C-alpha positions in Angstrom: 266.6 120.5 148.7 267.6 118.6 145.9 264.7 117.1 143.9 265.3 113.2 143.1 266.4 112.0 140.1 263.6 111.4 137.1 262.9 107.6 136.3 263.3 108.4 133.0 265.3 111.2 130.5 263.9 111.8 127.7 266.8 113.3 125.2 266.2 114.9 121.6 269.0 116.0 119.5 268.3 119.8 118.4 269.9 121.9 115.4 267.5 124.5 114.4 264.3 123.0 115.4 262.2 125.6 116.2 259.1 124.4 114.0 258.5 121.2 115.8 260.3 121.0 119.2 257.2 122.3 121.2 255.1 119.9 120.1 257.6 117.1 120.6 258.3 118.3 124.1 254.6 118.8 124.9 253.5 115.0 123.9 256.3 113.7 125.9 255.4 115.7 129.0 251.7 114.8 128.1 252.3 111.0 127.8 254.5 111.0 131.4 252.4 112.8 133.2 249.3 110.3 132.0 251.3 107.5 132.9 252.6 108.9 136.0 256.2 108.6 134.8 258.8 110.5 136.6 260.5 112.0 133.7 262.9 115.3 132.7 263.4 116.2 128.9 266.8 117.0 127.7 267.1 119.1 124.5 270.7 118.6 123.6 271.3 121.6 120.9 274.1 121.1 118.4 274.8 125.0 117.7 271.1 126.3 117.0 270.6 129.5 115.5 266.8 129.7 115.8 264.7 130.0 118.6 264.9 126.3 119.7 266.8 126.8 123.3 264.4 129.7 124.1 261.2 127.1 123.3 262.9 124.2 125.5 263.8 126.4 128.4 260.0 128.1 128.2 258.4 124.6 128.1 260.8 123.4 131.3 263.2 121.0 129.3 266.7 121.6 130.1 269.0 122.6 127.3 272.4 121.0 127.0 274.9 123.0 124.5 276.9 120.7 122.7 279.6 122.1 120.9 281.0 119.2 118.9 279.2 119.0 115.4 277.0 115.9 114.8 274.3 113.8 115.4 275.9 111.5 117.4 278.2 114.0 119.2 274.6 115.9 120.2 273.3 112.8 121.7 276.5 111.8 123.4 276.3 115.2 125.3 272.3 115.1 126.3 273.0 111.6 127.8 275.8 112.6 129.2 274.2 115.2 131.2 271.0 112.9 131.7 269.6 111.8 135.3 267.5 109.1 134.6 268.0 105.5 134.7 266.5 104.9 131.6 266.8 107.1 128.3 264.6 107.6 125.6 266.2 109.3 122.7 264.3 111.0 119.6 264.7 113.2 116.8 262.7 116.8 117.7 261.3 117.0 113.7 257.6 115.6 114.9 258.5 112.5 113.0 258.1 110.4 116.1 255.2 110.7 118.5 256.7 111.0 121.8 253.3 110.1 123.0 254.6 106.2 122.9 256.8 107.1 125.2 255.0 104.5 127.9 255.6 101.8 125.3 259.2 102.3 125.9 259.0 102.7 129.8 257.2 99.4 130.0 259.6 97.5 128.3 262.6 98.8 130.3 260.8 98.3 133.5 260.6 94.3 132.6 264.2 94.4 132.3 265.1 94.9 129.0 268.4 96.7 128.3 267.6 98.2 125.0 264.0 98.6 123.3 263.9 100.0 119.8 261.5 101.0 118.1 260.2 99.7 114.7 258.5 101.8 112.0 258.3 99.3 109.3 255.3 96.4 108.9 258.0 93.4 109.7 258.0 95.0 113.0 254.4 96.0 113.3 254.9 99.7 112.7 253.9 101.9 110.3 255.1 104.6 108.3 252.5 107.4 106.8 252.4 108.7 103.6 255.4 111.1 102.8 257.1 110.1 106.0 260.0 108.4 104.6 261.7 108.6 101.1 261.3 105.5 98.7 265.0 104.5 98.6 265.3 104.5 102.6 261.8 102.5 103.2 262.4 99.9 100.3 266.1 99.5 99.7 268.3 100.9 102.4 266.8 100.6 105.7 265.6 96.9 105.2 269.0 96.0 103.9 271.0 97.3 106.8 268.5 95.6 109.1 268.7 92.5 107.2 272.6 92.9 107.4 272.1 93.9 111.4 270.8 90.6 112.1 272.6 88.4 110.0 276.2 89.9 110.8 275.6 90.6 114.4 272.8 88.7 115.6 270.8 92.0 116.1 266.9 91.1 116.8 265.4 94.2 115.2 263.5 95.0 112.1 264.4 98.8 111.6 267.8 99.4 113.0 267.8 103.0 111.8 264.8 103.9 113.9 266.0 106.8 116.1 263.0 106.3 119.0 264.3 104.3 121.1 264.7 103.4 125.0 267.8 102.0 127.0 269.5 101.8 130.0 272.1 104.6 131.2 274.1 101.7 132.4 274.4 100.1 129.6 275.1 103.1 127.2 278.3 103.3 129.7 279.2 99.9 129.1 279.0 100.1 125.4 281.4 102.9 125.0 280.1 104.5 121.7 282.6 106.3 119.5 280.5 107.6 116.6 279.7 111.0 116.6 277.8 111.1 113.3 274.7 109.2 111.8 276.3 106.0 112.7 275.9 106.5 116.4 272.7 104.9 116.1 273.5 101.7 114.4 276.7 101.6 116.8 274.5 101.3 119.4 272.6 98.3 118.3 275.4 96.7 117.2 277.4 97.2 120.2 274.5 96.2 122.3 274.2 92.8 120.2 277.5 91.7 120.5 277.3 92.3 124.1 274.8 90.2 124.7 272.4 92.9 125.9 268.6 92.1 126.4 266.9 93.7 123.2 263.1 93.8 122.4 261.5 96.0 119.6 258.2 98.1 120.2 256.1 98.9 116.8 255.6 102.9 116.4 254.7 105.0 113.7 256.5 107.4 111.7 254.8 110.8 110.5 256.1 113.2 108.1 258.4 115.8 109.9 256.9 119.0 110.4 259.8 121.0 109.7 259.2 124.5 107.6 262.4 126.2 107.8 264.5 123.7 106.6 264.8 120.1 105.1 265.9 116.8 106.8 269.4 116.5 107.8 269.9 113.2 106.1 271.6 112.6 103.1 270.7 109.2 101.4 274.0 108.2 99.6 276.6 109.8 102.2 274.4 108.7 105.2 274.1 104.9 103.7 278.3 104.5 102.8 278.8 105.9 106.4 276.3 102.9 107.5 278.0 100.3 105.5 281.7 101.6 106.1 280.8 101.2 109.9 279.0 97.5 109.3 282.5 96.7 107.6 284.9 97.9 110.1 282.5 96.5 113.2 282.8 92.8 111.1 286.6 91.5 110.4 284.7 88.2 109.3 283.1 90.3 106.4 285.6 92.6 105.8 288.2 90.3 105.5 288.0 86.7 106.7 285.3 85.8 104.2 286.7 87.1 101.0 290.3 86.4 102.2 288.8 82.6 102.8 287.3 82.9 99.0 290.6 84.4 97.8 292.8 81.1 98.7 290.3 78.7 97.7 289.9 80.2 94.1 293.9 80.1 94.1 294.3 76.3 95.5 291.8 75.2 92.7 293.4 77.1 90.0 296.9 76.2 91.0 295.9 72.5 91.5 294.4 72.7 87.6 297.2 74.4 86.7 300.0 71.9 88.3 298.1 69.2 86.8 298.3 70.9 82.9 294.6 70.4 82.3 292.8 71.2 79.6 288.8 72.1 80.0 286.5 72.9 77.5 289.7 73.6 74.8 291.4 75.7 77.4 294.8 74.8 78.7 295.7 76.0 82.4 299.3 76.2 83.0 302.0 78.7 83.9 299.9 81.8 83.6 297.3 80.3 85.7 299.6 79.4 88.5 300.8 82.7 88.9 297.4 84.1 88.5 296.5 81.5 91.3 299.8 82.6 93.7 298.5 86.0 93.4 295.1 85.0 94.9 296.7 83.0 97.5 299.1 85.8 98.8 296.0 88.6 98.8 293.9 86.3 100.6 296.3 85.0 103.2 297.4 88.7 103.8 293.3 89.7 104.0 293.0 87.1 106.8 296.0 88.4 108.7 294.3 91.4 108.6 291.4 90.2 110.1 293.1 88.6 113.0 295.0 91.7 113.5 291.4 93.9 113.4 290.0 91.2 115.6 292.7 91.4 118.4 292.9 95.2 118.2 288.8 95.5 118.5 288.9 93.6 121.5 291.8 95.1 123.1 290.4 98.5 122.6 287.1 97.3 123.8 285.4 97.9 120.6 284.1 94.2 120.5 283.9 92.1 123.4 285.7 89.1 123.9 285.8 86.4 121.5 286.3 82.6 122.8 287.1 81.6 119.5 289.8 84.4 119.4 290.8 82.8 123.1 290.9 79.3 121.5 293.1 80.3 118.8 295.6 81.8 121.0 296.0 78.8 123.2 296.7 76.8 120.0 299.0 79.2 118.0 301.3 81.1 119.8 304.2 83.6 118.9 306.9 80.3 118.9 304.4 78.2 116.7 303.9 81.0 114.3 307.4 81.5 113.7 308.1 77.9 113.5 305.4 77.5 111.1 306.4 80.6 109.2 310.3 79.1 108.8 309.3 75.9 107.6 307.1 77.6 104.6 310.1 80.0 104.2 312.7 76.9 104.1 310.1 75.2 101.8 310.4 78.2 99.3 314.2 78.8 99.2 314.8 75.2 98.4 312.2 75.2 95.4 314.0 78.6 94.6 317.3 77.1 94.6 316.1 74.0 92.5 315.2 76.3 89.8 318.5 78.4 90.0 320.3 75.3 89.9 318.5 74.0 86.8 319.4 77.3 85.4 323.4 76.6 86.4 323.0 73.2 85.1 322.1 74.6 81.2 325.4 77.2 81.7 322.9 80.0 83.1 321.3 80.1 79.3 317.7 79.7 78.2 315.0 77.4 80.2 311.5 75.7 79.7 309.4 78.6 80.6 306.6 75.9 81.6 308.7 73.7 83.8 310.7 76.3 85.2 307.6 78.6 86.4 306.4 75.3 87.8 309.0 75.6 90.6 309.4 79.0 90.6 306.0 80.4 91.4 305.3 77.7 94.0 309.0 78.3 95.6 308.5 82.3 95.3 304.6 81.8 97.3 305.7 79.9 100.0 308.9 82.3 100.5 306.5 85.1 100.7 303.6 83.1 103.3 306.6 82.3 105.4 308.1 86.0 105.7 304.4 87.3 106.0 303.8 84.5 108.8 306.9 85.5 110.9 306.6 89.2 110.9 302.6 88.4 111.4 303.0 86.5 114.5 305.5 89.0 116.3 302.9 91.6 115.5 299.8 89.6 116.7 302.0 89.0 119.8 302.5 92.3 120.5 298.9 93.0 120.3 298.1 90.4 122.4 300.3 91.7 125.1 298.1 94.7 125.1 295.0 92.3 126.4 297.1 91.1 129.2 
């Protein structure tokens, strides 16, 4: 007779963790037994060359071999094999106390989709001496946790904490993609964007018990990968905000130069107009990238549907974009035509540089903006058809 599925699957990614794996498994089993939690232990082995597999099997844990290397890949393999409707994941280095398992199960039973551990004082947690590198504790983790709250609305104080619980059906809905260390932050960000019910519980971080090798973490490499991931999942902060800033700077600079103003003895003229035009073009292109990225991400399921995007397409469609771009193109060509005509009137000789550039620069800018708008309208329309 097939045994019933457990309520909870405790998934531990493992790569040469013979020093600490037994302690982690025993703590999880003891906590589950003490609280009458029907649980299984799944060790997702990522190519260990020590006795990790043998230790896990001896203690009654299921071992899942995951060939693809990476923290996220190991967890994906373990979670895919898990039979519980609740998953609790945590590193096998003994830095997390699996005796705290009941805290996560209790919150999941209350109806939360994701329960995140917090090791930091802000979330009521504690970091024991030597358990977390100085830069991680006082700079990297607080900074990225703040960014997760500010950019994505994630209600967490410790975005990097690897001890967490979640419903398996939520995990399947999120369709996570990252196979590296970004897996943990991807889960938090996507769960927040998809409006999952998220809770946080305080835990204690212990100094890991490894003796045969050092931590798999690399401060600056993993920090950059996290920042890169945050930016890729936030077209607003990667493209839209910088693009709007460039356009605003260009418009202000262009207005000052058009008026020929002198401020504190500095005269702003044709060269300022040229720099301003460059800022406007760069800003506009950057905003278009924000639109392209958002449409693609929603289409591919990387980001949830955005009502603002839906409203945008109701107002701006292919035809309106092409018409707007054509009007800008025509206006630009008219200005360029005026400049060429002035040159003709001089017998194609020398022109007044300052006066000519006041016409040429806006003309070239409008022409470029018009072409960009027409082509981008078609491109966004192509991306949009994939959403239907």
